[in-house]
MARRO-412186 format. One record per atom (N, C-alpha, C, O): y, z, x. Coordinates in steps of 0.02 Angstrom, whole numbers, plus 32768, in hexadecimal, padded with zeros to 4 digits. Each point is the difference from the previous one (the first is absolute). Example, Ala and Ser with C-alpha at 12.3 -4.5 7.8 and 13.67 -1.06 7.14 Angstrom:
7EE481868294/803B80007FD3/803C8000802D/7FFF80218034/80367FBB7FBA/803B8003802A/803780257FD9/803780088019/
//
This chain:
E842B64A9719/801580377FD5/80437FEF7FDF/802E7FE88022/7FD980247F9C/803F7FEE7FE0/803A802F8011/803A7FED7FFA/7FB78051801C/803580308010/800F7FFE804B/7FD280048029/806D7FF47FE9/80137FFD8046/804880168008/8024800B7FCF/7FF17FFB8070/804580138010/80217FC48020/7FE67FE1802E/8056800E7FB9/80287FCA801C/8041801D8019/801580367FEA/800B7FA78044/803C801B8020/80337FC9800E/7FEE7FC6800B/8051804E7FF4/80377FD68018/801F8023803C/801680397FFA/7FEC7FA6803F/801E801C803C/80487FE88005/800C7FC5800F/802280677FE4/80477FEF8002/801D80108045/800C803A8010/7FFE7F928017/802080058041/802B7FC28009/80017FD47FD6/8023802A8062/802B7FC6800D/7FF47FE48045/7FE78022802C/802C7F9F7FDD/7FFE7FE28042/802F8026802F/803680147FEB/7FB57FF58053/80298025802F/802D7FD18028/7FEE7FC7800C/804E80518007/802F7FD68025/7FE57FE48041/80167FCC8018/7FB980588006/7FE47FEA8040/7FD57FC27FFB/7FEF7FE38034/7FFE80097F90/7FD97FC37FF8/7FB9800B7FEC/7FEC80387FEF/7FED7F928013/7FBC80017FE4/7FD1802F8025/7FD5801F7FE0/80327FE98062/7FD3802D8024/800B80487FE9/7FD080257FF5/806F7FF08005/800F80437FE9/7FE9800B7FB8/7FE680347FEE/80257F997FE9/7FEC80057FBA/7FB580057FF9/7FE680277FD8/7FF67FB1804E/7FB780037FFE/7FE780458015/7FD3801C7FE0/804A80008054/7FED80438016/800F80337FC9/7FDA80307FF6/805D7FC67FE6/8012802D7FC9/7FCC7FFC7FC8/7FEC80347FE5/7FFE7F90800B/7FCC7FF77FCD/7FC080238015/7FE280257FDA/80097FCE8063/7FC1801D8019/8004804C8003/7FCD80227FFC/806F7FF9800A/800980488001/7FF080237FBF/7FFC803D7FFD/7FFC7F9C7FCD/7FEE801D7FBF/7FB580047FF6/7FEA80107FC8/7FEF7FE2806B/7FB77FFF7FF9/7FE580427FE4/7FD980007FD1/803C8038804C/7FE780417FE9/8015800F7FB8/7FDA801C7FDA/80647FD18015/8018800B7FBC/7FD57FD97FCE/7FEF80197FCA/80017FA98048/7FD77FD77FD3/7FBA801F7FF8/7FE680047FC9/7FFD8013806F/7FBF801F7FFC/8001803F7FD5/7FD4800A7FD6/805F80208034/8004803E7FD9/800A7FF27FB5/7FE980267FD6/803A7FA5801B/800E7FF07FBA/7FC27FE97FDA/7FFD80057FC3/7FD27FE08062/7FC57FE47FE1/800D7FBC7FDF/7FD67FE87FDA/80637FFA8035/80117FC07FE1/7FD07FC98016/7FF07FF9803B/7FF97FE17F94/7FD57FC6800F/80277FBF7FFE/7FE57FCB8012/805980387FD9/802E7FC78002/8045801A8014/801980307FE2/80067FB1804F/804480118015/802A7FC07FFF/7FF27FD08024/804280307FB3/802E7FC87FFD/803F80138026/801A80377FF8/7FFE7F9B8032/803D800B8028/80357FCD7FED/7FF07FCF7FDE/804E803B8037/80377FD77FE6/80017FB78018/7FDC7FEC802D/80507FEF7FB3/800F7FBC8013/80217FFE8045/8028802B8011/7FC57FA28016/80227FF18041/8001803D802E/802E80088028/7F9F80237FD3/8000803C8028/7FFB7FEF804A/8027801A8029/7FA97FBC7FE9/7FFC7FE68045/80287FC08003/7FEF7FCF7FDF/804580318048/802D7FC68004/8045800F7FE6/80327FE68018/7FD080457FB5/8040801A7FE9/80227FD87FC9/7FF67FC47FF8/803380607FE2/802A7FE27FCC/8048800D8013/801A80377FF4/80087F98802A/8043800B801C/803680007FCB/802A7FD37FFE/7FD5805F7FD8/802E80037FC7/80497FFD8018/80138026802C/80137FAE7FB6/80467FF98012/800F7FCE8036/803A7FEF800C/7F927FF78016/800A7FCF8035/800F7FBB7FE2/7FDB7FE87FD5/805C7FFA8040/80137FBF7FE5/7FE67FC48027/80067FC87FE8/7FDD80448052/7FE77FCB802B/80337FC8800B/7FEF7FC58003/8050804F8002/80367FD28012/80067FC47FD3/80137FC98017/7FDF803F7FA9/7FFD7FC67FD3/803580047FC9/800880327FDE/801B7F96801B/802C7FF47FC7/7FEA7FBD7FE2/7FE07FD88022/8031801C7FA0/7FED7FC17FE1/801D7FC58027/803D7FFA8007/7F977FDC8013/80157FC48024/80018007804C/80067FCE8022/7FF480707FF8/7FFD80068049/7FDF80418015/7FFE80317FDA/7FE77FCE8064/7FDE8039801C/801A800D8046/80077FD18028/8008806D7FE7/801E80128040/7FCB800D8036/7FC880137FEF/80497FE38051/7FD0800C8036/7FE480478000/7FC5800A800F/806480277FE0/7FE780457FFF/7FCA800A7FCC/7FD5802C8007/802D7FAC7FC4/7FCB80037FCE/7FBE7FE7801A/7FCB801B7FF0/80377FB1803A/7FC37FE7801F/7FE38035802F/7FC380078005/8068801D801E/7FE98036802C/7FE080387FD7/7FCD801C8014/80527FF47FB4/7FE480357FD5/7FBB7FEB7FE6/7FD280297FFD/80277F977FF0/7FC07FE97FE8/7FCC80018038/7FC680107FF4/804E7FDE8049/7FD180008038/7FE68047800D/7FC58009800F/806780297FEB/7FEA80458009/7FD080147FC8/7FCE8021800C/80417FCA7FB8/7FD580107FC7/7FBC7FDE8007/7FCD801F7FF2/80337FA38025/7FC27FDB800B/7FD580228034/7FC380047FF8/805D8015803D/7FDA80228035/7FE080407FE8/7FCD8016801B/804F80087FB1/7FE5803F7FE6/7FCC7FF57FCA/7FE280307FE8/80127F928005/7FCB7FF07FCF/7FBC80038023/7FFD8006803D/7FCD7FF57F9B/7FBE8006801D/7FD67FC27FF2/800D7FDA7FD1/7FC1801C8059/7FCF7FCB7FF5/7FC7801C7FD6/7FED803A8007/7FF97F9C7FCD/7FC880147FD4/7FC87FCE8006/80077FC77FEA/7FC0804E8034/7FF18042801D/802280078044/80197FD0801D/7FE7806E7FFC/801F800F8040/7FF480488013/7FD880237FE1/804C7FF38051/7FF88044801B/800C80357FCA/7FDB80307FF9/805A7FC57FE0/801180317FCD/7FCB80047FC9/7FF080367FE8/7FF67F918004/7FCD80017FCB/7FC080218019/7FDD80207FD9/80137FD98067/7FC68022801B/8009804C7FFD/7FD180247FEF/806C7FF38020/800D80487FFE/7FFC801A7FB8/7FE780377FF4/80317FA37FDD/7FFE80157FBA/7FB97FFF7FE5/7FEE802B7FD8/7FEB7FA5803E/7FB97FFF7FEC/7FDD803E8018/7FD6801D7FDD/803B7FF98060/7FE3803E801B/8014803C7FD6/7FD8802D7FF5/80677FD57FF5/801780377FD5/7FD980017FBF/7FED80367FE8/80077F907FFB/7FD97FFC7FC2/7FBA801B800A/7FE580257FD7/7FFC7FC88061/7FBC8016800E/7FFD804C800A/7FD480217FE5/805B7FF98042/7FFF80488010/800E802C7FC3/7FE680377FFB/80457FB17FD8/801280287FC5/7FD27FF27FC5/7FFE80287FD0/7FDD7FA18033/7FD67FEE7FC7/80277FE87FC4/7FE67FFE7FC8/80597FEF8043/802C7FEB7FC9/800F7FB58004/80097FE58037/7FFA7FFB7F90/801B7FBD7FFC/804B8005800C/8021802D7FE7/7FFA7FA48040/804880018010/80207FC07FE6/7FE37FC98006/8057803E7FDD/80287FC77FE8/8047800B801A/801F80327FEF/7FFA7FA08039/8044800B801B/80247FBF800C/7FE27FCB800C/806180397FF3/802A7FC78009/80137FF68049/8010802F8024/7FEF7F927FF1/80127FED8044/802B7FC17FFD/80037FDD7FCD/801F8015806B/80207FBF8009/7FD37FD9802E/7FF78012803B/7FED7FB87FAB/7FCE7FD88023/80207FC3801F/80277FDD7FE1/7FC78016805F/80157FC28021/7FCB7FCB7FF7/7FC5800D800A/804F7FB77FE4/7FD37FC77FFD/80277FC48018/802B7FE67FDD/7FC580028060/802A7FCD801E/8045801D800B/800780348020/802C7FAB7FC6/804480198006/801B801A7FBE/803C80097FF8/7F9780047FD9/801480197FBE/7FE780487FF7/7FCA80128017/805F80157FC8/7FED80457FEF/7FED80047FB6/801D7FDE7FD6/7FB3804D801C/7FEC800D7FBB/8000804C7FF4/7FED8027802B/80287FEC7F99/7FF880457FEA/7FBA80057FE3/7FF27FE57FCA/7FE3803D805A/7FB87FFE7FF2/7FE580467FF2/80198032801C/7FB57FD27FBA/7FDC803E7FF4/7FB97FF8801B/7FDF7FCE7FF1/800A80628037/7FBE7FFE801E/7FD380337FDE/801580367FEC/7FAB7FB7800D/7FCD802B7FE2/7FCA800F8034/7FE37FD3801D/8011806D7FED/7FCD80178030/7FCB80297FDC/800F80287FD4/7FB27FCD8040/7FC880277FE6/7FDF80268039/7FFC7FE78038/7FEA80567FB9/7FE280298036/7FC77FDE8025/7FF8800C803C/7FE27FCB7FA2/7FC77FDF8021/800C7FB7800E/7FD67FDF8020/806280067FCA/800C7FB88009/803E7FEE8027/800B7FC6800F/801E806C8001/803E7FF18023/80317FDB7FD3/8006800F7FC5/801D7FC18058/80307FD87FDB/7FD97FCF7FD3/7FE07FD28019/802380387FA6/7FD67FD87FD2/80297FCE7FD7/7FE37FD17FE5/805E80388015/80287FD37FD7/804A80098010/80148032801E/80137F9D7FCD/804880068005/80207FDB7FC6/7FE37FD37FE2/805A8040800F/80287FDF7FCC/80457FF2801C/8023802F8016/7FF27F937FEA/80447FEF8013/802D7FFE7FC2/7FEF7FDF7FCE/804980438036/802F80037FC9/80127FBA7FE8/80157FD68028/7FE1801E7F97/800C7FBE7FE5/804A7FEE7FFD/80127FC6800D/8018806A7FE3/80467FF17FF5/802D8035801E/800C80347FE1/800E7FC0805B/8033802D801C/803C80037FD1/800F7FCF7FDD/801480698024/8037800B7FD1/80437FF88023/800B801B8036/80237FC07FAC/80437FFA801A/80027FE98048/7FE17FCE8011/804380568018/80087FEC8046/7FC2800A802A/7FFE7FEC803A/7FCD80347FAA/7FC080018024/7FE77FB9800E/7FDA7FF5802F/803D7FDB7FA9/7FE97FBB8009/801B7FE0803F/7FE87FCC8016/804A80538009/80197FE88040/7FCD800C8038/7FFD7FDA8030/7FDB805A7FC9/7FD780168039/7FB57FFD7FF3/7FD98003802F/80137FF87F92/7FB87FFF7FEF/7FED7FBF7FDE/80257FE67FD7/7FA08001803B/7FE37FC87FDC/7FE080187FBF/7FFB803C7FF4/7FEF7F947FE4/7FDF800F7FC0/7FB57FF88007/7FE87FCF801C/7FF380617FCA/7FB77FFB7FFF/7FEA7FCD7FCC/80287FE77FD8/7F9780098029/7FE47FD37FCE/7FC880237FDA/7FF3803C800B/7FEB7F9F7FCA/7FCE801F7FD6/7FBE80108022/7FD3801B7FE1/80297FD68060/7FC1800D8024/7FF980498015/7FCB80148016/806B80137FE3/7FFB80468014/8013802D7FC5/803380218000/7FA17FE07FCE/8008802B7FC5/7FC1802A7FF8/7FDC7FF87FCF/801680348061/7FBF80228000/7FFC80397FCD/803180237FF4/7F957FE57FF1/7FEB803D7FDD/7FBC8012801D/7FD17FD77FFB/802880648022/7FC380108026/7FE080407FE5/8021802C7FE6/7F9E7FD68022/7FDA803B7FEB/800480368037/7FF57FF2803A/801C804B7FB1/80058038802E/7FDF803D7FE1/7FE77FFD7FC8/801A803A805D/7FE2803E7FE6/8024801B7FC3/7FE380237FD7/805E7FCC8022/802680197FC7/80017FD07FC5/801B80107FCB/7FC87FB5803E/80027FCD7FCC/801B7FBF801C/80097FF9803D/80067FD87F97/801B7FBF8015/804B8006800A/802580137FD2/7FF27FDD806B/804680088010/80217FBD800E/7FE07FD18018/805F802B7FD8/80297FC5800D/804780147FF0/800F803B7FF6/801E7F958006/804480127FEF/80337FCD8016/7FF07FC58008/804E80528000/80387FD58011/803380278027/7FFE803D8002/80307F9E801E/8032801E802C/804480017FDE/80197FCC7FE9/8005806E8012/8044800A7FE9/800D7FD77FC0/7FDC80097FCF/80567FCB8030/80137FE07FC1/7FCE7FCD7FE8/80087FE87FC7/7FC680068060/7FC87FD97FE4/7FE280237FC4/7FE57FDF7FD3/801F8062802C/7FE480277FC9/80207FEF7FBD/7FE580107FCB/80557FCF8037/80227FED7FC3/7FF37FB77FED/80207FE67FD3/7FB07FF9804E/7FED7FBC7FEF/7FC780037FCE/7FC7800E8013/80457FE47FAD/7FCD800A7FCD/7FC07FD7800C/7FC980187FF3/803E7FAB8025/7FC57FD68009/7FD68019803A/7FC27FFC7FFD/805E801D8038/7FDA801D8037/7FD9803D7FE7/7FC580088010/805C80237FCA/7FDD803A7FE6/7FC47FEB7FD6/7FCA801D8006/80407FB17FD0/7FC97FEA7FD4/7FC67FE78029/7FC6800E7FF0/80487FCC8045/7FCB7FE7802B/7FD980398020/7FC27FFD8004/806180378012/7FDE80388020/7FD880287FCC/7FC98018800F/80527FF07FB5/7FDA80217FCC/7FBF7FDB7FF3/7FCB801E7FF6/80397F9F8009/7FC57FD77FF2/7FCB80078036/7FC57FF47FF4/8051801E8049/7FD1800B8036/7FDF80457FFE/7FD680108029/803F80187FA7/7FDF80407FF5/801C80398028/7FDB802F8010/80657FCF8001/801D80378027/7FFD80417FD8/801180037FC5/7FD98031805D/7FFC80437FE1/80338030801E/8019802C7FDE/7FF57FCC8063/803380288021/80337FCF801F/7FF17FDD802F/804A80237FB4/80357FD18014/8027801F8039/801B80387FFA/7FEA7FA5803E/80228018803C/80437FDD8006/80037FC27FFF/803380648006/80437FE37FFE/802B801A8039/8028802E7FF6/7FD17FB68046/802E80118037/80467FE67FEF/80087FCA7FE5/802B805E802C/80447FED7FEE/8033801F802E/7FF0802C8029/804F7FBD7FD1/80398023801C/8034800E7FCA/80398012800F/7FB37FE57FB2/802D800A7FC8/8000804A7FED/7FCE801B7FE8/806B80058022/800680487FF5/801C80117FBB/8003803B7FEE/800F7F947FEB/8027800D7FC4/7FD5801A7FC6/7FC37FF87FFF/806080287FD2/7FDE801D7FC6/7FDB7FCA7FD9/7FCA800D7FE4/80527FB78019/7FDF7FCA7FDA/7FBC7FEE801E/7FD47FE77FDD/802380278064/7FBE7FF3801E/7FCB802D7FE0/7FC87FEA7FF4/804A80547FFF/7FD1802D7FDF/7FEE7FE57FBB/7FC680047FEB/806B7FE07FF2/7FF47FE27FBF/7FCF7FC58006/7FD27FF97FD9/803A7FDD805A/7FD47FC6800B/7FB98016800E/7FD17FE27FE6/802680508044/7FBD80178011/7FDC801C7FC3/7FC37FF67FF7/8061802D7FDF/7FE1801A7FC3/7FEE7FC77FD0/7FCE80037FDD/805D7FCA8023/7FF17FC67FD5/7FC27FDB8018/7FD57FEE7FD8/80258007806B/7FC67FDD801A/7FC080277FEE/7FCF7FE27FE9/8033805F8020/7FC580297FF0/7FEF7FFB7FB6/7FC67FF87FED/806D800D7FE9/7FF67FFF7FB7/7FEA7FBB7FE8/7FD57FFB7FD4/80487FD18048/7FEF7FBC7FED/7FBA7FEC8018/7FD87FE57FD9/8019802A8066/7FC07FEE801D/7FC980317FF2/7FC67FF48010/804C80467FD2/7FD180367FF5/7FD9800C8040/7FC280008002/8065800B8033/7FE4800D8042/802780398020/803680127FEA/7FAD800B804B/802580308028/802F7FDA802F/7FF17FC98015/804880557FFA/80317FE3802D/801080328038/800F803A7FF3/7FEC7FAE804B/80158028803A/80377FD98023/7FF47FCB801D/8048804F7FE0/80397FDF801F/801B802A8039/800E803C7FF7/7FF97FA58044/801A8023803B/80417FDF8016/80037FC38009/803080657FFE/80437FE88014/8012801C8044/7FEF80388011/80367FA08016/801A801A803E/803580367FF3/801C80047FC9/7FEF80258068/803780307FFF/80267FF98042/7FE380048036/805E7FF27FC4/802B7FF6803B/803E802C7FFA/801B80097FCA/7FFA8012806F/803B802A8001/80407FD77FF4/7FFD7FC37FFB/803B805F8001/80407FE07FF5/80167FD9803E/7FE9800F8037/80437FBF7FC1/801B7FDD803B/802080308032/7FF97FF7803C/8029803C7FAA/80208031802C/7FCC8023802B/800A8008803C/7FBF800D7FA6/7FCB80228025/7FDE7FD28032/7FE880178034/80147FA97FBB/7FDF7FD0802C/802F7FE18033/7FEB7FD9802B/805580387FD1/80317FE3802F/800E7FB77FF2/800C7FDA802F/7FF380137F91/800B7FBA7FED/803F7FFA7FD6/801780307FE1/80047F94801E/80357FEF7FD1/7FE67FC97FD3/7FF07FC98016/800B80467FAA/7FE67FD17FCE/80387FEF7FD0/801B802D7FDF/7FF57F93801C/80367FEB7FD4/7FEF80107FB7/7FC87FF67FEA/806A80237FF2/7FFB800B7FB9/7FC980327FEE/7FE17FFB7FCB/801380358061/7FCE80347FF2/801D80438018/801680058039/7FEB802F7F9C/801C80418015/7FDD801A803E/7FC280018004/80648015802C/7FE480158041/7FD3803D7FFA/7FD4800A802A/8037801F7FA2/7FD8803D7FF9/7FC77FF97FCD/7FDE80317FF1/80197F947FF4/7FCB7FF57FCE/7FC27FE58023/80047FD18028/7FC1804C7FCA/7FC37FE5801E/7FF97FB57FF2/800D7FE97FC9/7FDD7FF3806B/7FF57FB87FF6/7FC97FF37FCD/80057FD47FD6/7FC68054802F/7FC97FFC7FCF/7FEB80487FF1/7FEB8024802D/801A7FF07F95/7FF580467FED/7FB980117FED/7FF080397FEE/7FE37F948015/7FBB800D7FED/7FF57FF47FB5/80217FD67FE2/7FB280518002/7FF07FF77FB9/7FB87FED7FF4/7FEF7FE57FCB/7FE580288066/7FB97FF17FF8/7FE580247FC2/801580387FF0/7FBD7FA77FEE/7FE9801B7FBF/7FB87FE97FF3/7FEC7FCA8016/7FEF805E7FC6/7FBC7FEE7FE9/7FFF80077FB5/801580347FE4/7FD37F987FF9/80047FFC7FB8/7FBB7FF47FE2/7FD77FDC801C/801C80437FAA/7FC27FF77FDD/80027FC47FD1/80357FE37FF6/7F9180097FEF/7FFB7FC27FDA/802280007FBB/80037FCC7FDF/8017806C800C/802880027FC3/804B80078011/8029800D7FD4/7FE87FEA806C/804580048015/801780468010/803C800B800B/7F9680247FF8/80128045800F/8004800B804B/7FD57FE78025/805E803C7FF2/8008800D8048/7FD080378015/800180387FE5/7FD57FB9804C/7FCF802F801A/801B8027803C/7FEC8039800B/80407FA7801C/801D8021803B/80407FDC8012/80067FC37FFB/802C8065801A/80407FE48014/80317FFD7FC5/7FF4801F7FCC/80437FBC803E/80117FDC803D/8016802F8038/802180337FF4/7FCD7FBA8049/80138026803B/80417FE3801B/80037FC58011/803080657FF3/80437FE78012/801B8025803D/7FF9803D8006/80277F9E8026/8027801D8036/7FDA801B803B/801E801E802D/7FA07FDA7FD5/7FDA801A8038/7FBF7FDA8008/7FE87FDF7FD2/7FFD8025806A/7FBF7FE3800D/7FC9802D7FE4/800B803C7FF8/7FBB7FA77FFB/7FCA802A7FE8/7FC67FD67FE5/80067FC47FF5/7FC2805E8001/7FC47FE17FE5/7FF780187FB8/7FF1803B7FF4/801A7F987FDD/7FFB800F7FB9/7FBA7FF07FE8/7FE87FC9800C/7FF780657FD2/7FBB7FF57FEB/7FF6800E7FB6/802680257FE1/7FA67FBD8004/7FEC800D7FBB/7FB67FF07FF8/7FE57FD58022/7FFB804F7FB1/7FBA7FF17FEF/7FFF7FCF7FC6/802380097FCF/7FB27FC48038/7FFA7FCF7FCB/7FB77FFA7FEA/7FD280118026/80247FD77F9E/7FBD7FF57FE5/80007FBB7FE0/801F7FF67FCC/7FBF7FDA8053/80017FBC7FE5/7FDD7FFA7FBD/80087FCD7FDD/7FD18065800F/7FE580007FBC/803880037FCB/7FF67FEB7FC7/8044802F804E/803980037FD2/80197FBA7FEC/80217FF87FCD/7FCE7FD6805C/80197FBD7FF1/7FE17FE47FC0/80217FDD7FDB/7FA080338019/7FE07FE97FC2/8023801E7FC4/800D7FDD7FCF/800380638035/802280217FC8/80457FE17FF6/80167FF57FC8/800D7FFE8070/80437FE47FFC/80007FBA7FE2/802F7FED7FDE/7F9D7FED8030/7FFD7FBA7FE9/7FE17FF87FBB/7FF87FC97FE7/7FF8806F7FFB/7FE37FFF7FBC/802B7FD67FD0/7FE67FD77FDA/805C80358028/802C7FDE7FD1/802C7FCB8021/80277FDF7FDE/7FD180188064/802C7FCE8021/7FDF7FEA8041/7FFD80268031/7FEB7F9C7FD0/7FE47FE1803D/80237FBD8007/7FEE7FCF7FDE/8044802E804D/802F7FC88002/7FDE7FBD8010/80197FCC7FEC/7FAF80368037/7FDD7FC1800F/7FBC7FFD7FDD/7FD67FD68010/802080577FC0/7FC280037FDA/800E7FF87FB6/80187FCC7FEA/7FDA80697FF0/80057FFA7FB7/80477FFB7FE7/800B7FEF7FC6/8028801F8066/80457FF97FEB/801F7FBE8018/803B7FF57FF7/7F9D7FE08027/80177FBF8017/7FFB7FCD7FC7/7FDA80097FD1/804B7FC08035/7FFC7FC97FD0/7FF97FBE8027/802F7FD98004/7F95801B8018/7FF67FC28027/80067FC17FD6/80087FCA801C/7FF4803C7FA2/800A7FC57FD6/804A7FEC7FFB/80107FC97FEA/801D8065802B/80487FF37FFE/801D7FFA8046/80297FD3800C/7FC380598021/801C80028043/7FC97FF48034/7FC880177FF8/804A7FC4803C/7FD17FF38036/802480078043/80367FE5800A/7FAB80408024/801B80098043/7FD17FE08032/7FC480108002/80567FC38028/7FD97FE28035/801B80198043/803C8000800A/7F9780168022/8013801C8040/7FE37FD48037/7FC47FF88005/80677FED8025/7FEB7FD58037/7FF6802C803E/80318017801D/7F927FF47FF6/7FF0802B8039/7FF37FD98041/7FE6801C8030/802C7FA57FD0/7FF67FD8803D/803580128034/803A800E7FEF/7FB27FF18050/802F800A8037/802E7FC38004/7FEA7FC87FF9/805680448012/80327FCB8002/80247FFF8043/803980188005/7FA67FCC8030/80227FFC8041/803A7FCF7FFD/80027FD37FD6/802D80358058/80397FD38003/7FED7FB98010/80217FD17FEA/7FA98027803C/7FE67FBD8011/7FB480017FF7/7FDF802F8017/80067F9F7FC9/7FB87FFA7FF7/7FE97FBE8021/80177FCA7FED/7FBC803C8043/7FE57FC68023/7FBF7FEB7FDF/7FD380287FF6/80287F997FF8/7FC57FE47FE0/7FE17FCD802F/80207FCF8012/7FA2803C8001/7FDF7FD48030/7FC97FD67FE2/7FEA7FD0801F/800080407FA4/7FCB7FD97FE0/801B7FBF7FE3/7FDA7FD97FE3/
//
């Protein structure tokens, strides 16, 4: 059916760690059922956490022992994919009948990745996307994904895919996802700023697709009992800003600011045909005779063993 309800679940990682956060997510089961949402997008790094303001004991040219301890704690709070947490989330998808898209910190060997997981009610964990380009000091703690995890999958609400936080501002990544036929763009983030709303409206308008963006919400350092350098003690660490946007760039719901909640909107994928009448960025508005994009979707392990 082209008409469906989509949702952004705006919550934050809990100070107690991944077990508490997972329980918090599962606690929204009844809300999801009551909403009738067939797709629920959750924020970036929700399981595993986004340690905003943490310096990990690093200065240019040297790293302090306390930074290694901070990283060890962060590593311990990450999750294995698949693992216990993904099994619990698959169960939530099945019980609610909703596709789930959420951000986690994934452990692989001794490297962490900022990853988005995709769950289907009848298939469990069906896909994942590792963030291609961590931003700024995120590169201290997260590895880079490769082209092998750029999924666009068929769901009850249409073809879904997307990008994490500032990946959404990578034009070539967006173009690749448009070419895969994304209809509902999922954008987990921790970016609370007004410019993020502008970016989400641009993605929707450029791709002529629906956008569901879910942002974490975190209390102030003062409320959390933390001291964060160069951050006002009474200012929320992450103020939220989850939003749902239509294919002409019109805001359908949100932005939700300063509180947790389930943001919903009704969408009709038949609207995409109307929206693309005069602009199809990878169709009639493309110029393949002038521009060409090649996407390497091969897995790129750090070491490749060849036995033949």
